[in-house]
N, C-alpha and C positions, 0 to 999 in steps of 0.2 A: 524617621520611621521607615521610609522606603528602603534605606540601606540595610536596616536591621532585618526587614522582611526578606530581602534578597539573600542576606547572610544565612538566615534560618533555612531557606529553601536550598541553599548550597549544602547544608548539613543533611537535608532530606534526600537530596540526590546522592550524597556520599553514602548514606545508610543503605539506600536502594542498591547502589553499585556493589557495596560490600556483601550484602545478602545474596545478590545475583551471582557474584564471583564464587561464593562458597557453594551455592547450588551447582554451578558449573563444574567445580572440582569434584563434587560427589558424583554427578552424572557421568563425567568423563572417566573417573576412576572405575565406575561400574562397567562402562562400555569397554574400557581397555582390559579390565580383568576378565570380562566375558568374551573378549576378542570380537566385539561387535561395533557397529556404527549406526548412524541414522539411515544409511542406505540398506534397506531391507528388501523383502520381496515386494511384489506388486509393481505399481507404476514407478515408485522411486528407483527400483533396480532396472526396470526395462525401458523407462522413458527419461525420467528427470536427471538421473545421474549420467547416463550417456550423453544427454543434451548438454549438461553442465560441462563435461569434458570437451565436447565438440565446440561449444561457445568459446572456451579458453583457447583452443587451437585456432579458431577462426580469428579471434582478436590478435593473436600473435602473428598469424600469417598476414593479416591486414596491415599491421604495422610494418612488417618486413616488405610487403609489396609496395607500400607507399614510400617508405624512407630509403630502401635499398634498390628495388627494381624500378621505382618511379612509375608504377602502374596501379590500376584499380584492383582492389581485393576481389576474391572470388565471390560473385553475387548469386551464383546458381550451383546447386548440387543435387542432382536427381537421385542420389543414393539415400537422401533423407526426405522426410515429409511426403507430400502427396502431389508433387509436380509444380510447386511454386518456388519462388526464390528463397534464399537463406533467411532473409529478414522476416518474411511472412511465416515461414515454417517455425522458426525459433522464437518469434515474438511471444508465442504462447508459453514458452519456457523461460520467460523473463530475460531475453537476450540483452535488452537495453536497460534493465534495472540496475542501478548502481550497486546495490547490495549483492547482486549476482556477479557482475563483471569484475569487481575488484578482487574477488576470490577465484573466479573461473580463469582469469588471465594467467594465474600462476599454477594452475592445476595440471596434473599429469597422472599417469596410471599408478604411480607410487604414492603420491600425497593426496590424490583426489578425494578419497573417502574422508580424510580429516579436514580438508578445506571445505568440503560440502557440509560437514558437521559444523565447522566454524561459521559458515555462512548462515546456517539456520539459527545458531545461538546468537550471533550478532543481530540478526533481524528480529529475534525475539526480544533481545535487550532493547533495541530501538523502539519496539512497541511499548515497552514499559516506560521508557524515558518520555515518549510522546504523550502517554497517558498522564504521567506526573505533571508535565508541562500544562496540559489542559486543566488538571486539578488546581494548579497554581493560578491559572488565569481565572478560574471560577472561585478562587479564595476558599478552597476546601481546607480542612484540617490536615496537617502534614502527616501525622501517623495514619490517618484514614486513607490519605492519598497513596502512601507506600503500600499499605495492605491491599488497597483496591487495584493498584498497578499489577501486583502479582496475580490477583484474581482475574484481571483483564487479560494479561499475556499468557496465562496458563489455564484459560477457560477450556471447556470441553471442545469447542470449535478448534482451538489450536492443537490440543492434544490428540484429537481424533483425526484431524485432517493434515495439519502442517507436519507433525512428527510421525505421520503414518503414510507419507509418500508425496503429498502435494505441497511442497514448500512455499509456493507462491501464494497460497491461501492466506499467508501472514500479511501480505501487502495492504489489504484494506484496514487491518487493525493497526498497521504502522501509520498510514496517512490519515485515517479517520479523525483522531484527536487533533491533528495539525489543521485539517480542514475546518474543524469546529472552532479552533482558535482564530483562524482567519475570519470566520463568520462573526465571532464575538468582537473582534477588532473593527470590522465593518459596521456592525450595529452601534458600537461605541464611537464611531466617527473618526477612527484612527487611520493613518496612512498605511496602505496595504499593498502597494504596487510591488514591493520587494518580495512578496509571497508568490508572485507569478511563477518563479522557477520551481516552487513546490508542486504546482499544478503540472508543470512540464515533467518533473520526475515521476509523478503519479501516473500520468498518461503513458510515459515511456515504459513504466513497469507493467501496467495492465489497464487497457482502456475499458475492459469489462467491469472491473471493480471500481474504476473511476466513475462511470456513469451510474453504477448502483449507489455509490456514496452521494452523488449529486441528487439522486431522487430523494434520499433522506434529508439532504440539506434544504431542499425545497419546502419541506415541512418544518424543519428545525428553525429556520429564520423567523417565520411569523410567531412561533411559540416564544422564542427568546426575545423577540421585539416586544411582545405584549408583556412579558415578565419584567423587562427593563423599564419600559415606559408604561407604568400602570395606569396613568391618566390617559384619557382618550387622545390619541395622536392622529394627525392627518394621515390618510392612506398614502399620500405622496411620500411620507417618510419611509414607509415600508417599501414602496416601489423604488425609492432611491437606493435602499440597501440592496435590493435585488439587482439593480443596474450596476452598482459598484462591484458586487460579487461577480456578475456576468463579465464585467470588464477584465477582472483579474483572470477569470477562466479563459477568456478569448486570447489574452496575451500569452498565457501559458500554453494554449493549444497552438498558437502561431509558432512559438519557439520549438514546440515538439513536432511540428509538421514534417521534418525530414524522416522521423520515425513513424509518424501516424499516417502519412500519405500512402505508403505501400499497403497498409492495412485497409485503408479506404478503397484503394484500387482493387484489391482482391475481393472486398465485400461487394463491390459493384460489378465485378467481372461476370461473364456469362457462365463460369463454372458452377457458381452457386445457384444460378437461375435454372440451369438445365439438370441439376442433380435430382434424382428421383426421391430421395429421402427428404421429408419436410421437417425443417427446423423452426419451431414456433418463435415468433419475435417477442411475444409477451408471455408472462406467467399465467397460470390458471386464475380465473376470475375470483375464486375464493381467497387467494392470497392478497389481492388488492382490496377486497372488501374488508378483510381483517385489519389491514393496515389503516384504512379509512376509519373504521370503528375505533381502533386504539387512538388514533390521532384526535378524533372528536372527543373522546373521553378525557384525554390529556388536556385539551383546550378548555373543556368545561370545568375541570378541576382547578385550572389556573384562574379562570374567571371567578369561580366560587370562592376561592381563597382570597 
């Protein structure tokens, strides 16, 4: 039965890939005929695309410096950013995200527009694949999973933000379903240490979206735990789930420390302490109150059912 189920889901993935491929052909045809790309006005043109090209040059120069000249790559460049090192300046532009680096490293002035477009399409594709994987884990209907995956990866958030300049906004949608799969495996008592590199990739891509997803996970785990174990279970079981998840996160953070440490150093530096403009650490209280209200309503519905 398990082999049949896996075979059926292979068909679901194949259908998703075929539909996505057809959509890409249509989109690229329209872009080429109109002589346009996803690099338009606004931040995409003035920030993200130039950063994309710079990241590619930096990676190529770093390899050349290490392998040919046997020296460290350039770690500072005062012509970019606001007076910090290259890693801190370009971390915001996903310098260490694998979906950025594999395209940026081959980019130049001639092919940059299309590699940038390919990066965004591949990242969108991975968002859909990750969501189908989560639907499979939750034993959803395959047709519904395929339709929901397109609704997920082409939601207003993606269309308004990702395809309108801020390509890295897709990162939380890429890793979010995968993190939830990890939660489901932990709640089910499965082995999950191999998922630590997923945490590393997420942190390397964006520590901001990482901690935002972790806030949601803190609420997700007890709800799913109550749904899975409908009978009264010891509170120690829930604590064990939190501890196991925290263990995976800590291992992932340790692996990502070479990337994360420069960000921590900059955050604790005196430049942010002495700056006159105040950047709030938390959101407005109304946002938290709405989140708590919705969470309480969800828990009450689960208990009532």
